[in-house]
C-alpha positions in Angstrom: 20.8 -22.4 -22.7 22.7 -20.7 -19.8 22.9 -22.8 -16.6 21.9 -20.0 -14.3 18.4 -19.9 -15.8 15.9 -21.9 -13.8 14.5 -25.0 -15.5 10.9 -23.7 -15.2 12.0 -20.7 -17.3 13.3 -22.8 -20.1 11.1 -23.6 -23.1 12.5 -27.1 -23.5 11.7 -28.0 -19.9 8.2 -26.6 -20.0 7.3 -28.3 -23.3 8.6 -31.7 -22.1 6.8 -31.4 -18.7 3.5 -30.4 -20.2 3.7 -33.1 -22.9 4.4 -35.8 -20.2 1.6 -34.5 -18.0 -1.0 -34.6 -20.8 0.2 -38.0 -22.0 -0.1 -39.6 -18.5 -3.6 -38.2 -18.0 -4.8 -39.4 -21.4 -3.3 -42.9 -20.8 -4.8 -43.1 -17.4 -8.3 -42.6 -18.9 -7.6 -45.4 -21.5 -6.0 -48.0 -19.3 -7.8 -51.3 -18.7 -7.8 -50.7 -14.9 -10.9 -50.5 -12.8 -12.6 -47.1 -12.7 -11.5 -46.5 -9.1 -7.8 -47.3 -9.9 -7.9 -45.1 -12.9 -9.3 -42.2 -10.8 -6.6 -42.8 -8.1 -3.8 -42.9 -10.7 -5.1 -39.7 -12.4 -5.1 -38.0 -9.0 -1.6 -39.3 -8.3 -0.3 -37.7 -11.6 -2.0 -34.4 -10.8 -0.7 -34.2 -7.2 2.8 -35.3 -8.1 3.1 -32.7 -10.8 1.7 -30.0 -8.6 4.2 -30.9 -5.8 7.2 -31.1 -8.0 6.5 -28.0 -10.1 9.2 -25.9 -8.2 12.0 -28.4 -8.3 15.2 -26.8 -9.7 17.8 -29.6 -9.0 18.8 -31.3 -12.2 19.3 -34.6 -10.3 15.8 -34.5 -8.8 14.3 -33.5 -12.2 16.0 -36.5 -13.8 14.5 -38.8 -11.2 10.9 -37.5 -11.5 11.1 -37.5 -15.3 12.4 -41.1 -15.3 9.6 -42.2 -13.0 7.0 -40.4 -15.2 8.3 -42.0 -18.5 8.5 -45.4 -16.8 4.8 -45.0 -15.7 3.9 -43.9 -19.2 5.6 -47.0 -20.7 3.6 -49.3 -18.3 0.4 -47.5 -19.3 1.1 -47.8 -23.0 1.9 -51.5 -22.5 -1.3 -52.1 -20.4 -3.4 -50.5 -23.1 -1.8 -52.9 -25.6 -2.8 -55.8 -23.4 0.5 -56.6 -21.6 -0.4 -58.4 -18.4 2.9 -57.7 -16.7 2.4 -53.9 -17.0 -1.2 -54.3 -15.8 -0.1 -56.3 -12.7 2.7 -53.7 -12.1 0.1 -50.9 -12.1 -2.3 -52.8 -9.9 0.4 -53.5 -7.3 1.7 -49.9 -7.5 -1.6 -48.1 -6.8 -2.3 -49.7 -3.3 1.3 -49.0 -2.2 0.9 -45.2 -2.7 -0.1 -43.0 0.2 -3.8 -42.1 0.5 -3.2 -38.4 0.6 -1.7 -38.4 -2.9 -4.6 -40.4 -4.3 -7.2 -37.9 -3.2 -8.8 -35.4 -5.5 -7.1 -32.0 -5.1 -9.5 -29.3 -4.2 -8.7 -25.6 -4.4 -9.0 -23.7 -1.2 -12.0 -21.4 -1.0 -11.4 -18.0 -2.2 -11.5 -15.3 0.5 -14.3 -12.9 0.4 -13.5 -9.9 -1.8 -12.5 -6.9 0.3 -14.3 -3.6 -0.5 -12.2 -1.7 -3.0 -10.2 1.1 -1.3 -10.1 4.3 -3.3 -6.5 5.5 -3.1 -7.6 9.0 -4.3 -9.9 9.6 -1.4 -8.8 12.3 1.0 -8.6 11.9 4.7 -11.4 13.1 6.9 -11.0 16.5 8.6 -10.2 15.0 12.0 -7.3 13.1 10.4 -6.0 15.7 8.0 -2.3 16.5 8.2 -2.8 20.2 9.0 -5.2 19.3 11.9 -3.2 16.5 13.6 0.3 17.7 13.2 2.6 18.2 15.0 2.4 14.9 16.9 3.1 15.3 20.6 4.3 11.7 21.0 5.4 9.2 18.4 6.2 5.4 18.8 9.4 5.5 16.8 11.8 8.0 15.3 10.1 11.3 14.4 10.0 12.1 10.7 10.0 15.8 10.2 8.0 16.7 7.1 9.5 18.8 4.3 7.8 22.0 3.1 7.8 21.7 -0.7 6.1 23.6 -3.6 4.5 22.3 -6.8 4.6 25.3 -9.2 3.7 27.6 -6.4 1.2 25.3 -4.5 2.6 24.5 -1.1 2.4 21.0 0.4 4.1 18.8 3.0 6.2 16.0 1.8 5.8 13.3 4.5 7.6 10.4 2.8 8.0 8.3 -0.2 6.1 7.2 -2.2 3.8 10.2 -2.4 0.2 9.6 -1.6 -2.0 9.3 -4.7 -4.6 11.5 -3.0 -2.0 14.3 -2.6 -1.0 13.9 -6.2 -4.6 14.2 -7.3 -5.1 17.3 -5.2 -2.0 19.0 -6.6 -2.9 18.0 -10.2 -6.4 19.4 -9.9 -5.2 22.6 -8.3 -2.6 23.1 -11.1 -5.2 22.3 -13.8 -7.7 24.8 -12.2 -5.0 27.5 -12.0 -3.9 26.9 -15.6 -7.5 27.0 -16.8 -8.1 30.4 -15.0 -4.9 31.8 -16.5 -5.9 30.8 -20.0 -9.4 32.3 -19.5 -7.9 35.6 -18.3 -5.4 35.7 -21.2 -8.3 35.0 -23.6 -10.3 37.8 -22.2 -7.4 40.3 -22.3 -6.0 39.4 -25.7 -9.1 38.3 -27.7 -12.4 39.5 -26.2 -11.2 42.9 -25.0 -10.1 44.2 -28.5 -13.3 42.8 -30.0 -15.4 44.6 -27.3 -13.6 47.9 -28.0 -14.2 47.6 -31.7 -17.9 46.9 -31.0 -18.1 50.0 -28.9 -16.3 52.0 -31.6 -18.7 50.7 -34.2 -21.8 51.6 -32.1 -20.4 55.2 -31.7 -19.9 55.5 -35.5 -23.5 54.3 -36.2 -24.9 56.7 -33.6 -22.8 59.7 -34.8 -23.1 59.3 -38.6 -26.3 57.4 -39.1 -28.3 58.3 -36.0 -28.7 54.6 -35.2 -28.9 53.9 -31.4 -30.2 51.2 -29.2 -33.9 51.5 -28.3 -33.0 51.2 -24.6 -29.9 53.1 -23.6 -28.7 51.4 -20.5 -25.3 53.0 -20.5 -23.5 49.6 -20.5 -20.8 49.1 -23.1 -19.3 46.0 -24.4 -15.9 46.6 -22.8 -17.5 47.0 -19.4 -18.6 43.3 -19.3 -15.2 42.1 -20.4 -13.4 44.3 -17.8 -15.8 42.9 -15.2 -14.9 39.3 -16.2 -11.2 40.2 -16.1 -11.6 41.7 -12.6 -13.4 38.6 -11.4 -10.5 36.4 -12.7 -7.9 38.7 -11.0 -10.0 38.6 -7.8 -10.1 34.8 -7.8 -6.3 34.7 -8.5 -5.6 36.9 -5.5 -7.9 34.8 -3.3 -6.0 31.7 -4.4 -2.7 33.3 -3.6 -3.9 34.4 -0.2 -5.1 31.0 0.6 -1.8 29.4 -0.5 0.1 31.9 1.6 -2.0 31.1 4.7 -1.6 27.3 4.1 2.2 27.8 3.6 2.5 29.7 6.9 0.6 26.9 8.7 2.8 24.3 7.1 5.9 26.2 8.0 4.8 26.3 11.7 4.2 22.6 11.6 7.7 22.0 10.3 9.2 24.2 12.9 7.3 22.5 15.7 8.2 19.1 14.5 11.9 20.1 14.2 11.8 21.5 17.8 10.3 18.3 19.1 12.7 16.1 17.2 15.7 18.1 18.7 14.2 17.7 22.2 14.0 13.9 21.6 17.7 13.8 20.7 17.5 13.6 16.9 19.9 15.4 14.6 18.0 17.4 12.0 19.8 18.2 8.7 18.3 20.9 6.5 18.8 20.4 2.8 20.0 17.3 0.9 22.2 14.7 2.5 25.0 15.2 0.1 24.7 19.0 0.0 23.3 20.1 3.4 22.3 23.7 3.9 24.9 25.9 5.7 23.8 27.8 8.7 24.7 31.1 7.1 22.3 30.4 4.3 19.4 30.3 6.8 20.0 33.7 8.2 
């Protein structure tokens, strides 16, 4: 086993320590000592193992293992009726500190905190678009970065990205993808079927004289076209909303940049290794 591995990570060390711990506890229960001394000795074993569980020094581990095996030998001899071992244990127990002979009690668990939902959005009075730009900051001003997620604008404030922001972007992308699929389905699947239905109705009325009892003047293709127009209208509204949000975010970035320059900070546009040239920004 490599020497740089900690003893507590070695299987041999863990197996030996656990076996010694169990053997000492079982012998303490079977020793011919009074009940109070057996309880005190059992508490000593528990507390000493708990205190020494993080020891990494080979020298210190050798000492504690030697003390443990010596105590185990005295316990085995006392169970066998050896008076010298019984006297040694009786003289050992009073010499130990009182704190180590007490029963270890776990500290009370703190009251569980109410679960915080990381995906909950901030209230409107704390929303980024409503509170930025900050007039005064306590430390260096962090200018947000205007980014885009497949056409959806957002402000990158720092890393790691907020789970709530990731949820909003994911839901918007899913909604946009769903709308696109619905529009494609209407145009490529339902529209040809509706035209064929209208053509079939015209054939029945022309050749067979079969017509609807109530002629409303509404054709199959009209409803499909209406659904397509509604989808296109929703798409244009979403684009207009994204453009308005992007303009507001761009204004926030410009205001934050202006305030940062007034505070004496150097603002670099682009990546650190590949900054944007001034002629690119014209």
